[in-house]
N, C-alpha and C positions, 0 to 999 in steps of 0.2 A: 649457687657457689659465687663467691666474691674473690676477685684477684686484684693484685697491685702490679701494674706493668713496670718492667725494667726499661723497656723501649716501646715507643709507639711509631710504627712505620709511616712514611710519608704518603703511601698509597691510601691510607685511611683518612686523609685530611678532611674531606667533605663531611665525614661522620662525626667529627669533633669528639673523638674518644677521650674520656677522662682518665686520669692516672689510675683511679680505682673504678672497677666496673663489675656489674653483675653478669653472670653467664647463664646460658641455657644449653640443654642437651639437644634441643631441636634446632638443627642447623640447615637452612635452605642451601642446596648446592647450586648456587647462582653466582656468576661473576660479580664481584663487588661486595659480597657479604663479609662483614668484619668478624674475624675469629681470633681467639686467644690461643697461642701455641707456646710450647716450651722447647727451646733449642736443645737438641741432643747431639753432642759431639762438638768437634772443633776443627777449623781449617786454617791454613796459613795464607791462602788466597781466597778472594771473593768471600770474605768473612766480616763484612761490614753491613750496616743498615742505615739508610737515609731516614732521618726522623722528620717530623712535620715542619721543622724549621729549616730543613735542608742540610743539617749537619750529618756527616758520615761518622757513625759510632761503631766500635767493634762489637761483634757478637761473641758471647761466651757460652760455654756449655751450661745449661740450666737457666739461661735468661728467659723470662716470660715476656713475650712481645705480642702486640696487636698488629695483625696483618690482614690482608684481604684475599679471598678465594679468587683465582684467576688462571688464565692460560698464558703461554708465551711461545713464540715461534721465532727464535733468534738464531741466526747462522753462527754468530760468534759468542753465543751465550748458551743458556739452557733452553730446551724446548719442554713444554709441559702442558698438561690438560687438567680439566676438572675431573675429580674422581666421580664414580657413580653415586657414592654416598659419603657423608662425613659424620663421624660420631666421636665423642670423647675417647681418647686412647688410640685413635688412628695415627699412623705416621705418614706425614706428607713431606714435601720438600720446599725449601725457600728458593724460589725461581729467579728472583732478581733483587737488586739492592734496595728497591722501593718497598719490599715486603709483600710481594705477590706469592701466595701459597698455593701449591697445586701438586699434581703427580708428575714427576719428571719422567719424560719419555726418551730424552736424548741429552747427553752432556758433552760440552766442548772439551776436547782433550787437554787444553791448556788450563782449564779450571778445575778439572777433577769432578768427583761426585758432589752434588749440592749438599748443603747442611740439612739435616733432618729436623722436622718440626712435629712434635707430639701435640695433637689437638687436645685442648682443655675444654673448649666449648665455644658456642657462638656468643658474641658480645651483644648485650641488650642496650637499646636506646630508649630514652624517655622524652620524646619530643614535646609532649604536652605538660606544662608546669603543673605539678601536683598529682600527675597520673602515676599510680602505683604499679600498673601492669605495663611491662616493657615490650618493645617490638624488636625483632632482629635488626641490628645496626647495619647500614649499607651506605656505600659512597654515592648512591643515587639520591640520598637525602642532601638537601642544600645544593643540588647540582644545577648548572646552567642548562637552560632548556634547549633541546635540539631544535633544528629548524628545517622546514621543507623548502624554504626559499631564502635567498640571500638578499638582504635589504641593500640600499645604496651603500657602496663601499668606497673608502679611500683606496688609492692605488696600492697594490700588493706586490711585494717581492717574495716569490716562492723560492725556497732553497731546498733542492732535492739532492739525492746521492745515489750512486750505483750500489752502495752496500753500507753496512754499519761502519763506523770509524773512517769515514771518507772526508771528514773535515767540515761537515754541515754546520754544527753549532759554532765552531770557530769563525767560519765565514759569516754567519748571522751576526755574531758579536761585533766583528770588524765593520760590517755594513751599518749596524745600529750606531756604533760609536761615531763613525764619520757623519752620519746624517744628523745625529743629535748635536754634535759640535758645530754643524752648519746651521743650527737653529730650527731643525725640524722636530715636530712633535711625533714621536714614534711609538707605536704599540707593537707588541710582538706575541707570537704564539707558536705552539707545536701541535700539529694536527694528528699525527699518527705515531705509533710505537707501543711501548709497554710502560706502565706508570713509573715516573721518576720526576722529581722536581728540579733536578740539577740543571737541565738545559734552559728552562725558562727563568730560573733564578739568575743564571749567567747573563741572560738577555737584559734582565732588570739591572744587574750590576753594571752593565755597559751603557745604560742610559735609557732604555725603554721605560716609559712612565707607567706602563701596565703590561703584564704578560699573563697569558692563560694557556692551558694545555688540556688535552682530552680528558684527563682525570677530573678537571673542574666540571666537566659535563657528565660525570658519573661513570666513566668508562675505564676499565683496568687495562685492556689491551684491544686496540682497534683492529677491525677487519673490513673487507669490502662491503659487508652488510650494513655497517654503521658509520663508516668514515665520512661520507658525504653529509648526512644530516648533522653529525657532530661538528664537522668543519664549519658548516653554515651557522650553527648556533654560536660557536666561538667567535667567528668573524663578526656576526651581528652584535655580540656583546662588546667586542673591542671597538667596533665602529660607533657604538653608542657614546663612547668617550671622545668622539670627534678628533681622531688623530690626523696628521698630515699624510701618513702612510703606514702600512703594516709590513713587518718583516716576519715571514711565516716559514717555519721549518717543517718539512715532511720527513718524519723520522723513518729509519730503516732505509731500504733501497727501493728503486723504482720497479723492481721485479720481486719484491718481498711479499709477505703475506699480511701486511698491516693495513692495506687499503689505499696505498698511494696511487695505484693505477686508477681506482675509481674516482679519486679527486682530480687527477690529470685529465680524465675523460669527461668531467662534468662541465657543461657549457657555462653555467652561471659562475662557478668558481674560477674558471679560466678567463672569463671576460673581465674579471676584476684584476687579473694578473698583468701588471705593467712590466715586470722583469722576471725572467726565469733563470735562476742560478743552478748550475749542475756541479756537484762535487764528485770527481772521479778518482778511483784508486790508482789507475794505470792507463796507458794509452789505449789498450784494447777496450777497457771499460768506457773510456771517453768516446771512442768510435761507436761502440754498440749503443750507447745511450743516445747519441745524436741520430743514429739510424732509427732507433725506436721512437724517439720524439717525432721525427719527420713522418715515419710510416703510420704510426698509430694515432698521433695527436695533431698532425698537420702543422707542426711548429718546430723551431730549432731553439735550443737553449741560448739565451742571451749571454750568460756567463757560466763558465765551467771552472770549478774550484777543486782543490784537493791535491793529494800526492802526485797525481798525473802531471802537475805543473811545478813540481818541486825544483826542477832544474831546466836548463835550456833545451835538453833533449826532448822532454815531454812537451814543452811549450812550442818548440819548433814543429813538432809533429801535428799538434792541434791546429796551429795557424796554417801550415802548408797543406795538410791533408784534409782537414775538416772544415776549413774556411772559418775558423773561430779564433778570435784573438785571445791569447792566454795571459792571465794576470794572476800571480800566486798570492793567496790570501795572507800568507805569513811574511813573504819577502817584499810584497808590493801592496801593503794594506791600504795606503792612501789612494793608490791608483784604482784599486778595487772599489773603494767607497765612492770615488769620484765618477767611475764608470756607471755604477748603479744609480747614483744621484742624477746623472745626466739622462739616463734612460727613463727614470721615474718621472722626471719633471720636464721632459722634452717639450718644446713649444710646437706651435703649428707648422713651423718651418722644417721640422725634422724630416730627414729623407727616408725614414722607415718607421714602421710601428713595431714596438718591442714584442718579441715572442713569435714573429713570423719568420718562416724559413727563407733562406736565400733562394733566388730564382734558379741558380745552378750550383751544384756541389762545388765547393772550393772557392766561391766568390763571396764578396760581402762579408768581410771579417767581423766576427762578433767577439764579445769579451769572455774569456775563460779565466777563472781565478785559480 
């Protein structure tokens, strides 16, 4: 069977899916397999798809799209799993804006049920020129290699959050913008989450000369089982371009299910971290995150960003009770960038090493954005 796609989802990027493709009824039920589906139904919210260029385009009933099989575990989005089997005629769900297709197990009340996707078949790839027998297309094709070890690295700014929508990507962008305007050669990346180009494209728009995310390593949705080797592969690829520093987002939350905790617990990855930025939704989240960092990882965030610092009430709490200086990414963007830059490129005379906890709770103010 041959199809012409109306839309090709960004999650398929590695597979380089053509507008016209041949399909197979034999569909491996593996994350990252590219499938052709027909949209069934319509929605007034969460009804767009990010294409391979990063454009958000509306989905309409009857659209034929190329997506990828995958899972999702999002607190403020859809949760879904791979089905036991996939065959033409099956009905699955569109789990995210990047075109991840799976079986929805839980929907967010604000989004309503996900759009249905009728499976048409698996997309075939023809990687060898002139070869007439195709193979199932997968985003593992043309993927960055995972790594068991981190090569020599430029200093890294890690930006983590207490939850989704905590301001991580915005903080990354402001940090990148400041560093680039100061003459720094900045590379950027996103190590965890579910497939979507939007965040790393934003990093490039704000000045990063190169940005990568886990999808470039052939991963639809990260977990504790894969996040560390994927992260090391991405950092190795970025460091090969000889940046002055890296600005790296850890998608989702520090207690989520996308593998952030495994990264924070990895000695090699943490040794490369010169600055740790934390984005918190509220004062309780900021307090809990600082306690978690100290108890589990033996460090304290250098910078806390997000809604917890949106006004003086939150900033005063963070500074007086947590011993962390608060700088809001939206209201004090230059101050945030300057604080990160100072910590990144601190000279030998600096009175502390970034990422180390104060000797006593409530002393040694740190930067919170």
